[in-house]
N, C-alpha and C positions, 0 to 999 in steps of 0.2 A: 568731137569736142576737143579743143586744145587745152592742155594743162597750163596753169600759171607757173611762172618761174619762182614764185615765192613759195616756200614750204608751208603747208597748211596742216592743221590737225584734222585728219580725216576721220578720226574716231568720234569727234564731236558731231552731233546730229543736227543742231540748229544752224541755219545758214550763217548767222552772224558769228557764232563761235567757230564755225568751220573756216571762216575767212581769217581768223586770228592765228598768229603763229603758235606753235606748240609751246607749252610752258618751259621756262629755262630749268635746266637741271642744276640744283644747288649742290655745292660741295658739302659732303657729309662732315658733320662735326666729329672731332676727335673723341673717342670713347674712353680715353685714359682717365679723365677726371670724374667719370660717372660714379665710381665707387666712393670717392672722396666726398662728392656732393651728397650722396645717400647717407654716408656716415654723419656728416654735419647736420643734415636735416633730421635724422633720427636722434642724434644727441640733443639738438635744440628742443625737439618735441618732448623728449624724455625729461629734460631739465625743466621745461615749463610745467609739465604735469606734476613732477615731484615738488617743485617750488610752490605751485598753487595748492597742493594738498597740505603742505606744511604751514601755510599762512591762513 
């Protein structure tokens, strides 16, 4: 049996999925702003909770 020149995803078991190329590797996001986003989300949630208790 001759192999195709196109790269395939041989880990896929279904014949249609096997004929598709492997998924593209996405560039990882920078993790520098994760702490800032968590701080903003926590501050906003805390502010909404306290504001709703006061009113």
